[in-house]
C-alpha positions in Angstrom: -38.7 -4.5 11.2 -37.3 -3.4 14.6 -36.1 -6.9 15.4 -34.5 -7.2 12.0 -32.8 -3.8 12.4 -31.6 -4.8 15.9 -30.3 -8.2 14.5 -28.3 -6.3 11.8 -26.7 -4.0 14.4 -25.8 -7.0 16.6 -24.4 -8.8 13.6 -22.3 -5.7 12.6 -20.9 -5.4 16.1 -20.0 -9.1 16.1 -18.1 -8.7 12.8 -16.2 -5.6 14.1 -15.4 -7.5 17.3 -14.0 -10.4 15.3 -11.9 -8.0 13.3 -10.5 -6.4 16.4 -9.5 -9.8 17.8 -7.7 -10.6 14.5 -6.0 -7.2 14.5 -4.9 -7.6 18.1 -3.4 -11.0 17.4 -1.5 -9.6 14.4 -0.2 -6.5 16.3 0.9 -8.7 19.2 2.9 -10.9 17.0 4.5 -7.9 15.3 5.3 -6.3 18.6 7.0 -9.5 19.9 9.0 -9.8 16.6 10.5 -6.3 17.0 13.2 -7.7 19.4 14.7 -9.6 16.4 15.2 -6.5 14.2 18.7 -5.3 13.5 18.9 -1.7 12.3 22.0 -1.4 10.1 23.5 2.1 9.6 23.6 1.9 5.8 20.0 1.1 4.5 17.1 3.3 3.9 15.8 3.1 7.5 18.8 5.0 8.9 18.4 7.8 6.2 14.7 8.2 7.1 15.6 8.4 10.8 18.4 10.9 10.2 16.1 13.1 8.1 13.4 13.0 10.7 15.9 13.7 13.5 17.3 16.7 11.6 13.8 18.2 10.9 12.9 17.5 14.5 15.9 19.6 15.6 15.8 22.4 13.0 12.1 22.6 12.1 10.7 22.6 8.5 13.3 25.3 7.5 15.8 22.5 7.7 14.5 21.0 4.4 16.5 23.6 2.4 19.7 22.2 3.9 18.7 18.6 3.3 18.0 19.2 -0.4 21.2 21.1 -0.9 23.3 18.5 1.0 21.7 15.7 -1.0 22.3 17.3 -4.4 25.9 18.2 -3.6 27.0 14.8 -2.2 26.9 12.2 -5.0 27.5 9.3 -2.6 24.0 9.9 -1.2 22.2 9.6 -4.5 21.7 5.8 -4.1 19.7 6.4 -0.9 16.3 7.9 -0.3 16.1 11.6 -1.1 14.5 14.3 1.2 11.8 14.9 -1.5 9.6 12.6 0.7 8.6 15.6 2.8 5.3 14.1 4.0 6.9 11.0 5.5 9.8 13.0 7.0 7.4 15.4 8.7 5.2 12.6 10.2 8.4 10.8 11.4 9.8 14.0 12.9 6.5 14.6 14.8 6.8 11.1 16.3 10.4 11.8 17.3 9.4 15.0 18.9 6.6 13.3 20.9 8.4 10.1 21.9 12.1 10.7 21.6 14.9 10.1 19.0 14.7 6.4 18.5 14.5 4.6 15.2 11.9 2.3 16.8 9.5 5.3 16.7 9.5 5.0 12.9 8.6 1.4 13.3 5.7 2.4 15.5 4.6 4.8 12.7 4.6 1.8 10.3 2.6 -0.3 12.8 0.1 2.5 13.3 -0.2 3.0 9.5 -0.8 -0.8 9.1 -3.6 -0.7 11.7 -5.1 2.4 10.2 -4.9 0.9 6.7 -6.8 -2.1 7.9 -9.4 0.1 9.6 -9.9 2.1 6.4 -10.2 -1.1 4.3 -12.8 -2.5 6.7 -14.9 0.7 6.5 -15.0 0.8 2.7 -15.3 -3.0 2.2 -18.3 -3.0 4.6 -19.8 -0.1 2.7 -19.6 -1.7 -0.8 -19.8 -5.4 0.0 -21.7 -7.6 2.4 -20.4 -8.1 6.0 -19.1 -11.7 5.3 -17.0 -10.7 2.3 -15.7 -7.7 4.2 -14.7 -9.8 7.2 -13.1 -12.6 5.3 -11.1 -10.1 3.1 -9.9 -8.4 6.3 -8.9 -11.8 7.7 -6.8 -12.6 4.7 -5.5 -9.0 4.5 -4.5 -8.7 8.1 -2.2 -11.7 7.8 -0.7 -10.6 4.5 3.1 -11.4 4.7 3.9 -8.2 2.8 1.8 -5.9 4.9 3.0 -7.4 8.1 6.6 -7.3 7.0 6.4 -3.6 6.2 4.6 -2.9 9.5 7.7 -4.0 11.4 10.3 -1.9 9.6 11.2 1.8 9.8 10.5 2.1 6.1 8.1 4.3 4.1 5.9 1.5 2.5 3.4 0.9 5.3 2.6 4.7 5.6 2.5 5.1 1.8 0.2 2.1 1.5 -2.3 3.6 4.0 -2.4 7.0 2.2 -2.5 5.3 -1.2 -5.4 3.1 -0.2 -7.3 6.1 1.2 -6.7 8.0 -2.0 -8.1 5.1 -4.1 -11.2 4.8 -2.0 -11.8 8.5 -1.8 -11.5 8.8 -5.6 -14.1 6.1 -6.0 -16.2 7.9 -3.3 -16.4 11.2 -5.1 -17.3 9.5 -8.4 -20.2 7.8 -6.6 -21.3 10.7 -4.3 -20.3 13.9 -6.0 -20.0 16.6 -3.3 -17.6 19.5 -2.7 -16.4 17.7 0.5 -15.6 14.5 -1.3 -13.6 16.4 -4.0 -11.6 18.3 -1.3 -10.9 15.2 0.8 -9.6 13.3 -2.2 -7.5 16.2 -3.6 -5.8 16.8 -0.2 -5.3 13.1 0.5 -3.8 12.5 -2.9 -1.6 15.6 -2.6 -0.2 14.3 0.7 0.2 10.8 -0.6 2.6 12.3 -3.3 4.4 14.1 -0.5 4.9 10.8 1.3 6.6 9.3 -1.7 7.0 10.7 -5.2 6.1 7.4 -7.0 2.5 8.0 -5.9 2.2 10.2 -8.9 1.8 7.0 -10.9 -1.7 6.7 -9.4 -2.7 9.7 -11.5 -2.4 7.9 -14.9 -4.6 5.2 -13.5 -7.2 7.7 -12.3 -7.2 9.4 -15.8 -7.4 6.0 -17.6 -10.4 5.0 -15.4 -12.2 8.3 -16.1 -11.7 7.9 -19.8 -12.9 4.2 -19.6 -15.9 5.3 -17.5 -16.8 8.0 -20.1 -16.3 6.0 -23.3 -17.3 2.4 -22.3 -19.5 2.8 -19.3 -21.3 5.9 -20.6 -21.1 7.6 -17.2 -20.8 11.3 -16.5 -17.3 12.6 -16.2 -16.4 16.2 -15.6 -13.4 18.5 -16.1 -13.0 18.9 -12.3 -12.6 15.1 -12.1 -9.5 15.2 -14.3 -8.2 18.3 -12.4 -8.5 16.7 -9.0 -6.8 13.5 -10.3 -3.8 15.4 -11.8 -3.2 19.1 -12.0 -4.5 20.3 -8.6 -2.6 17.9 -6.4 0.5 18.2 -8.6 0.4 22.0 -8.3 0.0 21.8 -4.5 3.0 19.4 -4.2 5.1 21.7 -6.4 4.3 24.7 -4.2 5.3 22.8 -1.1 8.6 21.6 -2.7 9.5 25.1 -3.8 8.7 26.7 -0.5 10.6 24.1 1.6 13.4 23.1 -0.7 14.0 25.8 -3.3 13.3 25.5 -7.0 16.8 24.6 -8.3 17.5 21.9 -5.7 14.1 20.4 -6.2 14.6 20.0 -9.9 18.0 18.4 -9.4 16.7 16.1 -6.7 13.9 14.9 -9.0 16.4 14.2 -11.8 18.6 12.2 -9.4 15.6 10.2 -8.2 14.7 9.3 -11.7 18.1 8.3 -12.9 20.0 7.0 -9.9 18.5 3.5 -10.1 20.3 3.1 -13.4 23.7 3.5 -11.6 22.7 2.1 -8.2 24.6 -1.2 -7.7 22.0 -2.6 -5.3 19.1 -1.8 -7.6 20.9 -3.2 -10.6 21.8 -6.5 -8.8 18.6 -7.1 -6.8 15.8 -4.8 -8.1 15.9 -5.4 -11.9 14.6 -8.2 -14.1 11.8 -9.2 -16.4 8.2 -8.0 -16.3 7.0 -11.2 -14.5 9.3 -10.7 -11.6 6.6 -9.1 -9.5 4.4 -12.1 -10.1 7.2 -14.5 -8.9 7.8 -12.4 -5.8 4.1 -12.3 -4.9 3.9 -16.1 -5.5 6.8 -16.6 -3.1 5.0 -14.5 -0.5 1.3 -15.6 -1.0 1.0 -18.4 -3.6 -2.7 -19.1 -2.9 -3.6 -15.4 -3.2 -1.8 -14.9 -6.5 -3.3 -18.1 -8.1 -6.8 -17.1 -7.0 -6.4 -13.5 -8.2 -5.2 -14.6 -11.6 -8.2 -17.0 -11.8 -10.6 -14.2 -10.8 -9.2 -11.8 -13.4 -9.6 -14.3 -16.2 -13.1 -15.3 -15.1 -14.3 -11.7 -14.5 -17.1 -10.5 -16.6 -18.4 -6.9 -15.9 -21.9 -7.8 -17.1 -23.6 -5.9 -14.3 -23.4 -2.3 -13.3 -22.7 -3.4 -9.7 -19.3 -4.7 -11.0 -18.0 -1.2 -11.7 -16.0 -1.2 -8.4 -14.4 -4.5 -9.2 -13.6 -3.2 -12.6 -12.1 -0.1 -11.0 -9.8 -2.3 -8.8 -9.0 -4.7 -11.6 -7.9 -1.8 -13.9 -5.8 -0.4 -11.0 -3.9 -3.7 -10.7 -3.2 -3.8 -14.4 -2.2 -0.2 -14.7 0.0 -0.1 -11.6 1.6 -3.4 -12.5 2.5 -2.1 -16.0 3.8 1.4 -14.8 6.0 0.0 -12.0 7.6 -2.4 -14.4 9.3 0.6 -15.9 11.3 1.3 -12.7 13.3 -0.7 -10.1 11.5 -3.8 -9.0 10.8 -4.7 -5.4 7.4 -6.1 -4.4 7.2 -3.6 -1.6 7.0 -0.8 -4.1 3.6 -2.2 -5.3 2.2 -3.0 -1.9 -1.0 -1.1 -2.8 -2.0 -4.1 -5.0 -2.2 -6.4 -2.0 -5.7 -5.2 -0.9 -7.5 -5.7 -4.2 -5.7 -9.0 -4.8 -6.9 -10.4 -1.5 -10.5 -9.2 -2.1 -10.4 -10.9 -5.5 -9.1 -14.1 -3.8 -12.0 -14.1 -1.3 -14.5 -13.6 -4.2 -12.9 -16.3 -6.3 -13.0 -18.8 -3.3 -16.7 -17.9 -2.9 -17.4 -18.7 -6.5 -15.5 -21.9 -6.4 -17.0 -23.1 -3.1 -20.6 -22.4 -4.3 -20.0 -24.3 -7.5 -18.1 -27.3 -6.2 -19.6 -27.7 -2.7 -23.2 -27.1 -3.3 -24.6 -28.0 0.1 -21.7 -26.7 2.3 -20.3 -24.0 0.0 -20.3 -21.3 2.7 -18.5 -23.5 5.2 -15.8 -24.5 2.7 -15.4 -20.8 1.6 -14.8 -19.7 5.2 -12.5 -22.6 5.9 -10.4 -22.1 2.8 -9.9 -18.4 3.6 -8.8 -19.3 7.1 -6.3 -21.9 5.8 -4.8 -19.5 3.3 -4.5 -16.8 6.0 -2.7 -19.2 8.3 -0.3 -20.3 5.5 0.4 -16.7 4.8 1.1 -16.0 8.5 3.5 -18.9 8.6 5.2 -17.6 5.5 5.5 -14.2 7.1 7.1 -15.6 10.2 9.5 -17.8 8.2 10.6 -15.1 5.8 10.6 -11.9 7.9 11.1 -13.1 11.5 13.2 -16.3 11.2 15.2 -15.2 8.2 14.8 -11.5 9.0 14.5 -10.4 5.3 14.7 -6.6 5.0 13.9 -6.1 1.4 11.5 -8.7 -0.2 13.2 -9.1 -3.5 13.5 -12.3 -5.5 17.1 -13.2 -4.4 16.4 -13.1 -0.7 13.0 -14.7 -1.0 14.3 -17.6 -3.1 17.3 -18.0 -0.8 15.0 -18.3 2.3 12.9 -20.9 0.4 16.1 -22.8 -0.4 15.5 -22.6 -4.1 18.9 -21.1 -4.7 22.2 -21.5 -2.8 
């Protein structure tokens, strides 16, 4: 028993070491690619930088001016609003520590990317075996979308990290009901909404899953589950908004955020389209992952109780995909789907390899995961380093692929 336990510890350390090597390679490539970035004054990056710089100079009392200025200047309505208090505060802290450079917001994205991968590894190792966890991390680390957002001064990488943590902590408190788990989830979800207001769309998914768990899975669901998934974090966010921005300006800013995409020329030209546009964009970024994910979804059968986590993630993909189709469409807005899609891809490859290659199924499984990861990495470099795509919408992706003039 002692030898077996020691072997497991050595094996776990080996998997962690392999992950650290993969992460180091990815971060090195991202750091080297930063010299090719051009920061243009107009796009979202400059607005996030200017907000962070202002709060760095004035302190959190400066939010009142930012909200008033945003509401009173109509030409700013097509750009990010200061309602993303959580991200602006984190950005301003980095500027205070390391100086007023837009590159420091890029470093926040890089740090969020690395932290997201660490969080994913922790929970994947907790709920799946080491091999599935490592291969998922391999294919996730070289995700074109995640790597692309890690090298920009945008909000998506940080939002993805907090959203993923919220998803895992929600699952945690359903599995291990304790006061600490409830508190951790509630505060994480609260801050995720402060990072970007669209995170509220996770709440309908949480509620739907709770109802599904109660009605179909016959599991215990309590009133405090619903409160933590909706009312409590919403109330906390509302209090912060009112304290920092003032009630009247907050209400107006929320209205502008909801309706400005309908009059935003860029959103109308590049971020609109049919419901399947997200599928096309993910196909252009990671064709193998999308095809395998679709195959896994259609072959999935929750026959065992152990499949509840997979059911949870599958329901999340469907719910988020449906909800985000209501708004402007850019695949970076649903970056949170990348993690479960890549897990499903690894599981689908495992199933296929074991059925087709009976004797060497494990070797083929690992080899196919590595091949897809390398192809994704090449796609990242082609699209986001060579072509320097800023916003991964259909037009720019298709143009870089020479599918349109």
